[in-house]
Each structure stands twice: as structure tokens, then as C-alpha cells.
C-alpha positions in Angstrom: 0.0 0.0 0.0 1.3 3.4 -0.9 1.1 6.4 1.3 -1.4 8.0 -1.0 -3.6 4.8 -0.8 -3.3 4.8 2.9 -4.5 8.4 3.1 -7.4 7.5 0.9 -8.4 4.5 2.9 -8.4 6.6 6.1 -10.4 9.4 4.6 -14.2 9.5 4.8 -15.7 8.0 1.7 -17.5 10.0 -1.0 -21.2 9.8 -1.2 -22.9 7.8 -4.0 -23.4 10.8 -6.2 -19.8 11.7 -6.2 -18.7 8.1 -6.8 -21.0 8.1 -9.8 -19.5 11.3 -11.1 -16.0 9.8 -10.8 -17.0 6.7 -12.7 -18.8 8.6 -15.5 -16.0 11.1 -15.8 -13.3 8.5 -16.3 -15.5 6.6 -18.7 -16.8 9.4 -20.9 -14.8 12.6 -20.5 -11.4 13.6 -21.9 -8.7 14.3 -19.3 -10.5 12.8 -16.4 -7.4 13.5 -14.2 -8.7 17.0 -14.0 -11.3 15.8 -11.5 -10.5 16.8 -7.9 -10.9 13.3 -6.6 -11.7 11.7 -3.3 -9.1 13.1 -0.9 -9.0 16.6 -2.3 -12.8 16.6 -2.5 -13.1 15.8 1.2 -10.6 18.6 1.9 -12.7 21.0 0.0 -15.8 19.8 1.8 -14.0 20.1 5.2 -12.9 23.6 4.5 -16.3 24.7 3.4 -17.9 23.1 6.5 -15.4 25.0 8.7 -16.1 28.3 7.1 -19.9 27.8 6.5 -19.8 30.4 3.7 -23.0 32.0 2.5 -21.7 32.5 -1.0 -19.0 30.6 -2.9 -17.5 31.4 -6.4 -15.8 28.6 -8.3 -13.8 29.2 -11.5 -13.6 26.0 -13.5 -16.3 23.4 -13.0 -15.2 20.5 -15.2 -17.8 17.8 -14.4 -19.2 19.3 -11.2 -17.4 17.2 -8.6 -15.6 20.0 -6.7 -18.7 22.2 -6.8 -20.7 19.6 -5.0 -18.0 19.1 -2.5 -17.8 22.8 -1.7 -21.6 23.1 -1.6 -21.8 20.6 1.3 -20.6 23.2 3.7 -22.7 26.2 2.6 -24.6 28.0 5.3 -28.4 27.7 5.3 -29.7 29.5 2.2 -26.2 29.8 0.8 -25.4 29.6 -3.0 -22.5 28.5 -5.1 -21.9 30.1 -8.5 -19.6 28.1 -10.8 -18.2 29.2 -14.1 -17.1 26.7 -16.8 -15.6 27.8 -20.1 -16.2 24.5 -22.0 -19.8 24.6 -23.3 -19.6 21.0 -24.4 -19.6 20.0 -20.7 -22.8 21.9 -19.8 -25.2 18.9 -20.2 -22.8 16.6 -18.3 -22.4 19.2 -15.5 -26.1 19.7 -15.1 -26.8 16.0 -15.1 -24.1 15.4 -12.5 -25.4 18.2 -10.2 -28.8 16.8 -10.4 -27.5 13.6 -8.8 -27.1 15.3 -5.4 -29.4 17.4 -3.2 -26.5 19.8 -2.9 -26.8 20.5 -6.7 -29.9 22.6 -5.9 -27.6 25.1 -4.2 -25.4 25.5 -7.3 -25.8 27.9 -10.3 -23.8 27.2 -13.4 -22.6 29.9 -15.8 -21.1 28.8 -19.1 -18.5 31.3 -20.3 -15.0 32.5 -20.0 -14.4 33.4 -16.3 -12.4 36.5 -17.1 -15.1 37.8 -19.4 -17.9 36.9 -17.0 -16.2 38.6 -14.0 -15.1 41.6 -16.0 -18.6 42.3 -17.3 -20.7 41.4 -14.3 -18.4 41.9 -11.3 -20.1 42.2 -8.0 -23.5 42.1 -9.7 -22.8 38.6 -11.0 -26.1 37.3 -12.2 -27.4 33.7 -12.4 -30.3 32.0 -14.1 -32.4 31.7 -11.0 -34.4 35.0 -10.9 -35.3 34.4 -7.3 -31.7 34.4 -6.2 -31.2 37.2 -3.8 -27.4 37.2 -3.2 -26.3 39.5 -6.1 -24.1 42.2 -4.9 -22.9 40.3 -1.9 -19.3 39.3 -1.4 -18.0 35.8 -1.9 -16.8 34.2 1.4 -15.0 31.5 -0.4 -13.4 31.5 -3.9 -12.0 28.4 -5.6 -9.8 28.9 -8.7 -9.3 25.8 -10.9 -9.5 27.1 -14.4 -6.9 28.0 -17.1 -3.5 28.0 -15.3 -2.2 30.7 -17.6 -4.8 33.1 -16.3 -4.4 32.6 -12.6 -3.0 36.1 -12.0 -5.9 37.7 -13.8 -8.3 35.6 -11.8 -6.7 36.8 -8.6 -7.0 40.4 -9.6 -10.7 39.9 -10.6 -11.9 38.1 -7.5 -10.0 40.2 -5.0 -12.7 43.0 -4.9 -15.4 40.4 -4.8 -14.1 39.0 -1.4 -14.6 40.5 2.0 -11.7 41.0 4.4 -11.5 37.6 6.1 -12.7 35.8 3.0 -10.8 32.7 1.7 -9.3 31.9 -1.6 -8.4 28.3 -2.7 -6.3 27.7 -5.8 -5.7 24.3 -7.3 -2.7 22.8 -9.1 -0.2 25.3 -7.7 2.6 22.8 -7.6 1.7 21.4 -11.0 3.1 17.9 -10.5 6.4 19.4 -9.5 6.9 21.3 -12.7 6.7 24.5 -10.8 10.4 24.1 -9.8 11.5 22.1 -12.9 13.7 24.0 -15.3 12.6 21.7 -18.1 9.2 23.5 -18.0 10.6 27.0 -18.2 8.9 27.6 -21.5 5.6 25.9 -20.7 2.9 28.6 -20.5 0.8 26.9 -17.9 3.8 26.4 -15.6 4.8 30.0 -16.1 1.3 31.1 -15.3 1.3 29.2 -12.1 4.7 30.4 -11.1 3.6 34.0 -11.7 0.5 33.4 -9.6 2.5 31.9 -6.7 5.0 34.7 -6.8 2.3 37.4 -7.0 0.3 36.0 -4.1 3.5 35.6 -2.0 4.3 39.2 -2.4 0.7 40.5 -2.0 0.3 42.0 1.5 -3.4 41.9 1.1 -3.3 38.1 1.6 -1.8 35.5 3.9 -1.3 32.1 2.2 0.1 28.6 2.5 0.6 25.9 -0.2 -0.4 22.4 0.8 1.3 19.5 -1.0 -2.1 17.9 -1.5 -2.4 16.1 -4.8 -1.2 18.7 -7.3 -0.8 21.5 -4.8 -3.6 23.4 -3.1 -3.1 27.0 -2.0 -5.1 28.5 0.8 -5.2 32.2 1.1 -7.0 34.6 3.4 -7.7 38.2 2.5 -6.4 40.4 5.3 -6.9 43.9 4.0 -8.6 46.0 1.4 -7.0 48.4 -1.0 -7.1 52.0 0.1 
């Protein structure tokens, strides 16, 4: 048994809906490794339960797994807005969200996250006309979209977060490529390096990188711009 397997065995199991999403993703979707997976999914759920956020923003949905994990910890009446660029995944995402009661707390927007946030900003709209959270800040933001754009995402979500709000960023170690000179010309690696450096130098945040799976950064907004 590997250490990774040991950790998985000693981590609370996924519910049936999440297990179904894992199977269907690996059977029918390209690049299934992009799925957060069991242990990271439980970490996302645990963080969300600890924070009990009223409003979550996710950039990069893939097949809906991480969104459902994060939605588990929402405060009563809370909502999660998730943005996915790949419109070919829309039907799959909606079908997967419908497998879980937590899917009722999630609103999906198909589009480029940079464009959506640039245009809508704090007035981010969703399809549910009855949703009454527009204009509120996001207590928790999860970035897991185009690695080349992480710095832009950071700048866009900063004003959407309250002081004390939390930011999670996935893949920030990038399978070790982050420190491998062989990837010095790889645009995704360069994007993640720039993000890590920018966040480390940004006095508006406190942050730590966890060596979980492909690297998970946890940051807390500690001050607003003057």
C-alpha cells in the first residue's frame, strides 16, 4: 500500500453521487485526471464546513465534482456560483449536479471566467431569478480554471471578497513542474509560477501551499485596497 492509498483508505468516503460522477468522468470525458478526486474533494468539503460560507464562487467546474464538495458546507440559504468555459460539458455538469441534493444550491454559468467577471463583477447574475445574493461578497473562492490566467483571476476576484474571505487555488505545484527548469517555456507552468509569486508578495493576503495532490493554495484576504 502506498502512502497515497493509505491516506485515501483513512479518509471519509465520498457519497454515492460523487462516486457516480467519478466513474462517468473516467468513462466518458477527456482528461479525467482534472477531476478533484476523493481526498481533495473531502478537503474542499471540510474547509467549506469549517467556514460555513453564504456565497461561494468557483472558476472551473469540469464535471461538477468539486462544486458539489464545496456546496456541502454552505450556510443555510447559501449559494455557489460556478463558471465553466467548455460549453460541451454543460449537459454533463447539469446531469451530475442533479444527482445530489447539494446540486440545488449551485448555479452554473457557461462562459470565460475573465469575461464573466469583468462584465458582471459584484453584480454577478445567475439564471435563478429568485436568487437574492447578487451584490454580496463571496466568502470563499475556488480557482481551478486556465492555469495561464491565474494572476488575472486573482485580480478579478479580490474585490469580490470581504476581508477575512478565503481563496483556494488548485494545481499550484503542477506535478512538481513549478520548480523544474525543463518547463521554463511551458505557458501553464509559467502562469502558475507567476501566480504563486504574486500571491506571496501581495500583502493583502496570507497564504500557504499544501502539498495535496497537485498543490492546493489556501489564502486569506487580510486587507482591502485603500
